N, C-alpha and C positions, 0 to 999 in steps of 0.2 A: 526357794531364791537358798535359802543360804544349806540346801541339802546338798544343791547342788553346785554350788561352792562348794563345801565341802571332801563333794565328790572328787570333782576333779584335783582339786588338790590333793587329797591322798592320793590321784593316780597320777599327778606330779613327782609326789614322793616317793609315789612304788616303779616311775621306771625309770630318777633317779639312783634307786639304791638297788637296781637292776643291773643297771650300768656303769656304777660306782665299780673300782678294779675289788676284782675278786683273789681268793689266794687258796691254789690250793697246795696239797697232799698228790704224790708221786704212788699212785697203786705197781708195788711191784709182777703182781702175778696178770697184770697186762701193759708193760712195759719190757719190752726190748731194746738189745744198744746193736745191734750183730756190725757183723766187724771183716772186712771178703780182702783176700789177697793170690796176687798171683803165683801158683805152687810153680815153678820152673818153666811156670808154660807152659806146664800139663794138665794143671784142673786149679779152681776157685772154692778153697776153700773158709769155712767162716765160722766164728767162734763166734758166743753168744754173754755181751753180760750181762748177769740175772742179777739178781734180786737190788732193780739201787733202787733208790732213796729222793726224798732231796722235794724242792719245793717252790711252788709257781702261780705267780702272779701275772694274770690277767687282765689291763682296763681296754676293752677296748673300743676307749670311744680318745685316749689316747699313751698310744700305742710304747712311744719314751713309754710308759714310766712301768710296763712291764720288765719281769728279771723270769729269774728261771737259775733254782742252785742242784744238783748236784752231783752223791757220791754215789763212784759204782764198786762194790768190798770186791778183791779180786779172786773171794771164795766161792762169788756166785762164780765165775767166769768155764762156761763148758761147748765148746770144742767138739763131745757129742768121742771123743776116741781119749776115754784117763791117761791114756802117758802120754797123751799130748797137754794133757791137761797140768800136768804134775810141773811138763817140761816147762812151759810157759808159765807156771810160780814160779819157775824156782828164777837162782842167778844171771841165767846166761839172757831168758828176757824178764818177765813182769817184779823179777825177784819182790812174789809175795810178801814174805818170813820182815825184812825189810819197810815195803811201802805195800800192805793192804788194804790202801783202794787205792781208784783214782777219784777228780772229782772235777768239772763242770763250772762255775761261774761267769754269769752273762757281765757284760760287761757298755749291752747297747744293742734293743732292741726297735726295730726301724719299719716300718708298711714296704712288701715289695710286692703290690698289688692284688687285686681283689680275693680273702683268703690266706695270703699270704709271706711271708714277717722273711727279717734276714735276722740272723741273734751270732753274734757276735759277742765273740768269751774267754774266759784262761781257760784251758787245758789243760790239768794236772796232771804227770803219768813219771816215777818215781821219784816226786819234785822236783820237777823240770817243768815250768810254766810256761805257754806257747798257747799266745794266741791264735784261735780259730772257730767262721765264720761258720755255721747252720746255714741254709737254709728249709726254710719251715712252709710245712699247712697244714691251719688249720683247718682237722677234720670237723667239726663241733661242739659246740658248744651250750650247752639247753641241762634240763635236769636228769638224773637219771630210774634210768626209769624203774631202775631196783629200790636201791639208795634211797633215795627219792630227796636228793639235794645236789648242786650245778654241782656239774663236770662238764671236763671240758679234751679235749683229744689236739694229738698232732705228730700226723709224721715230719722227720728232717731227714739231712743230707746231705756229707761235709765226706774231702778226702784230707786226710794224712800222711807225712813222711816217718815211719817205724823208726826213721835216724834221729829225727829229731827229739825220739823220750831216747838215750841210752836203747833202739830193744834194734839195731839194726845189722843182729846176725844173719848171716847170709845172704845177706843186700849183690849185687844188684837180682843175684838165680832168682834168691823170693819178693817180690814185691817188694818196694821201699814205699808205696804208695798201696795206706787203704783204702777203703773205703766204708765209709759207716753208712749207719745207715738204721734211724728211731721210730718207734713205733710208744707212744704213749697213752693212757687216760691218765688221770690226776679228776680225786672230788674233793669236793672245802669238808674240809674236818669235823663231824658234829660239835655242838654250841660242847659237850661236853668232856669229851675223849682227846688225844693227841691225832688219834686215827680219821 
């Protein structure tokens, strides 16, 4: 009988530990933040904000306790055209020498249906901060088969205006609206490291 009580107690403890909020570190090798816009109506180019770094806290039982904070170093910006990369980093656009990173910090996380979330947060580009709402889909939360640690993956999307962040060159011929598509994996760090 004592063994059964002990087993039941351990099971409840394990279940509550698994359900507790977990803090994950973004994996930059499996995170893409893609921006896409219309170029005079002829094409829809895109760029990737690479080398994303950040922390994600997810609480499946109390979604509102979840949060995300991300830094996007502009050194990782890649439009797939080297000359254009340099123009984007210039004072005409991101002014990366003065503002070397963009950031996003959540202010509210809400459930939006099965496996879906709405994440409201502050996006800061060129020192200008504006609220943005991300429509988020939870792809998977499980032990990563290679790392043998808890991992989580999300996709997200949003639309922002370049003019809100002093990036309005060539508007309206080059669209003011920019579509953002995000996919990310994040893992619980190893206990003995910051990675």
